[in-house]
N, C-alpha and C positions, 0 to 999 in steps of 0.2 A: 273211960278211952272213948274214942270216937269209932261209932259205926255210920257206914252209909245206909241210910233207909230209904225203901221207895215211897213216894208220897203221891205219886201220881202217873197215871198210865194210859196211852191214846194208841189207836190204830189207824191203817190206812189200807183199803183195798180197791183194786181197780174196777171199773164199772162192768166189765164184761166177765160173766161167770161161763165157763166150758164145763160142760158135764162129759163124764165118759163116752157118752152115746155119739158126741159130735167128734172125737177123738177116732172113732169107727170109721168115719169117712175119710180120714187123713191116713192113716196106717193101718194094715193089718192086727187087730184087737178087739175087744170085746169088753163090755162093761163088767161082766162076770169075771173075765182074766184077771183084769184091773183091781177090782175090789178084792177078789180072792188072795191075790199076790201082797197088794200092798195096804188095803183099807180105803185107798182113795176113790170118792165118790164126783169129786168137783174140783177144780181150781179157777181164781182169778188171773186173767192174762191182761196186761197193760194195752192199752191203746195208745190214740195219738195225745200226745202231751201230758200222758202218765210217764214219768221217768222215776228212777231209784231217788233220785232228789225232790222231785215235788211230792211224792208219795212219804218220803221221810220227814218232809215238812210239816204235811198235813197230819201224820201221827204225833208229831212233836207239838203241835198246835192243840191236839185232842188231850195230850198228856197235861200240858200247862193247864188246859181249862180243868183238867181233873183235879190237878193239885191246886188249884186257887192261885195259881201263880202269873207273873208275867216274864217276858223274854229277859227284861230288865234284871230280873231275880237269879239269873242262870249265870255262870262264869266258864263252863265247858260243855262243849258238845263231842261226844265221839261216837261215830258212826262205824256199824257193822257193815260191810257189804263186799260183794264179789264183782259187783255189777254197777259200778262207778259211772256216771253220767259222762265224764272224760277221762283220758289217760291223766290230765291233771287239769286244773286243781282238785282237791280231794273234795267229793262230793258234801263233805261235813260244811266246809267253807259255802257251798251253794244253798247249803239248807241255813246256814248263819245269816247270808243274805236275804234269803226270802222270810226270814224270821225277823229282820231289822237289828240283827245284834251286831255291833260295832265295836264291842268289847271282848275280853276273855280269849279263848283259843278253841278251835275246832280242828279236827283232824280225822282220817279214816283209819280203821283196821280191818286187814283183810286175813280172816281164819276161815273161810267158806262158812259151811253148817255151823261151826263152832263160834263164828263171829261175836254173836252177842253176848256169849260167856266171857269170851276175852276182852270185850268192850266193858262188859260190867266191871270184871275184875280191875280192868285199868284205872277206870273211874273211881273205883274205891279207893284205889292207891292214892289217887290225886287227892281225894277226901280225907284221907286217913293222913296224909302227908302234908295237910293244909295248905295246897297249891289251888284249891277251889272249895267252895261251900255247897254249891248246887249243879248239878250235871244234867245235861238230857244225854241218855243213854238209848242210841237209836240201831234197830235192825231193818234194813231196806234193802230190797233186792227185786231186779227185773230179770230172772232167769230165763223166762220166755225168749228173750235176745240172743242168749247162747245155747240154746238148744238146737239140735239137729230133728228138723220134725219130718225126717224119713227114717228116723231110727226109734222104734216102736218101742225099745228097752229102756230109753231114758225121756223121751218128750211125753209119756203119760205120767211120769212121777212130779214134776215141778210146776210151781206156780208164782204168782208175783204178790206184793205187798208189802206191809212195814208196820212195825210195831216200835214204842217208844216209852222209856219210863224216866221219871224225874226223880233223880238221887239225891237225898238230902243229908248233910253231915249233922248225926245228932249224938248226943251223950249217951254212953252205955256203961255197965258196970263191969264189962268184961266177962260175962259169962253167958250160957246157952239162954237165958230168958230174955236177953237184949233185942229189941227190935231193930232190923237191919242186917246187913250180910254177914254171918258168923263164920263163914270157911269158904275157902276157894281153890281149885286144884285145876291147873292147866297142863296139857304135855303136847308134844309134838314129834313124829318121826317121819323125816324125810324120805326114808327107804320105799315108802308107799305110794310115792306120787303117780305112777301110772296105773294105780287102779283106779284113781277118781280124780282126773284132771280136766283143763280145756286145753285144747290142741291147737293153740295161738297166741299170740301176743305181740306186743309195740318190740322187742328186742330179738324176736326168735322169726316169726312168720310175718310181721308187719301187718296182721290181720288180728280180729277179734278171736276167731275159732270157735270151735263147737265142745259142748261138754263131752265128756268119755267116760264110761264107768263100767267098770268090771262088778257087776251087782253081785254074785255069788263071794267074790274074795271081799267085798265092803262088808257083807252081812257077816262074813266069818268073823272077821276081826270086829266086828261094832261091838257086840255084847261083852266081850272081855274087857275091850276097853272103857267102855260104860262104866261098868261096874267096878273096876279098876278106881277112877276117880271120884265114884259115890263114896266108895268104901273109904276111901281116903278124906273126905269131908267128915263122914261119922265119926273116924278115928279122931282128928282133929278135934272136932266139937265135943267129943265124948260122948256121942249117944249111938242110938242104932235104928234101923228101919222102922220099929214099932212106933218110936215118937213121933216119927213123920206124919204130917198130915196130909200133905199132898205131893206128889210127884209129878213135873211138868217137864217132860223129857221133850228133845227134838222131835219136830214130827215128820220123821223120812218116810218109815214104814212100820204100819202097825203089829206086823210079824217080830221086827226089832223091838218095838215098845213092849211088847209081851213077854218076851224072852228076857229083855233087862229086868222087868220088874219082878218076873219068875226068880230070877237068879238073886236078886237082892233082897228077896223075901217080902216086897211091897204088896199089900192087897189090891186086887184090881180095881175097888172102890176109891182108891185113893190116887189113882193114874188118871191124871187129864189128857183127852186123846181129842185132836181135833184136825187130824190128817183127812179125814173124810171132807172135811170142809175146804180146805185150802192146797190141799197136796202139800209137797216140800216145798217151803217158802225160805229153806236155807237159812240164813242169819235172822229173818224176820219170825221165824218159826215160833220160837220160845215166848217172846212178847206177845204174839197175837194170841197164842194158846192161854197164855198168863191170864191177858185181857179177858177172853171169853169166861174163865173160871171166876174171875172178879166180879165180872158184869152180872151173870147170873147168880150170883152169892154164895157160890161153892167156897171160896177163900175169903177167910175174914180176918179181921185184924188179931195179931196174936198167932196165926197158924205158922207152924214151921213147913217150909218147903224148899225142896231141892230141885234144882234146875241140873239138867245135862245135856250135851250134845257132843256129835263127831261128825268131822268135816274131811274134805279133801286134804292131802298133806301129808300122811294124816295127820288131823289135829284134834283134840279132844280135851273135855273139861268139864267140871261142875261147879255150881255154886249152892251152898247152904243159906238160906235166909229166913228171919221171921219177919211176917208181913206187919 
């Protein structure tokens, strides 16, 4: 059977690093409070000329180089973002242009922090359906552009950046030992929109708007939703948490990550945490964290990895894959 395997990974981060102490001069907060509540110590903030599309293109080039491929080898680009460069066209097509790709297809997926999971699952279906052979799956965000920098409950949480993987159709035997995506689960429930949303848009306020969040409510739902889709992936593949080599969660909040791992029975040493370095980069968070663990040698060929995320909507999902 056809499996979609990751054969390259890349990242891009803005030049400017903003540490917690810098935010103390903007809103009433402290480094101690931010670290204690979230685990975040710094984040990257996009500057002039650094956009969702430019960061996404940079991460894509890095992933192609890592895979030893050229843009002519790619026939699909799926970009996960909630902060597109323009209302239209899709920022994926802007990345396509920047990469010099004039064939294939490129489009955006919007599922907020779950976006990379949704994009990876979509690209997997394209490859398994033989509608493409290789795909660039990108998560890129400039959340700093939709933050209310007077709201201390949200502006300290988010950062900008991009991560990308090259997904390639490979032959598998159809069992858990195959390399590539083994299971994926996606969910959404629009009843929770007001708990995490942006208070603007072309069809309503005709403005971009700012991010609004009921933090305690999000935390209350997060752990249960995350464990729901992760357990569903385990059951689909016929394995349990003990067989897992690495857990790479969405990097939103260290307390959510820790609580989810505990509930799933995943040992601390198997959890990849980068929220301290990047903050919450929404759809870029998982590929950025994945790249850190690959580059420092923790994740190796043959490792079994669980990815998961939850975002506004609510949306949530998980992907089980073998590296």
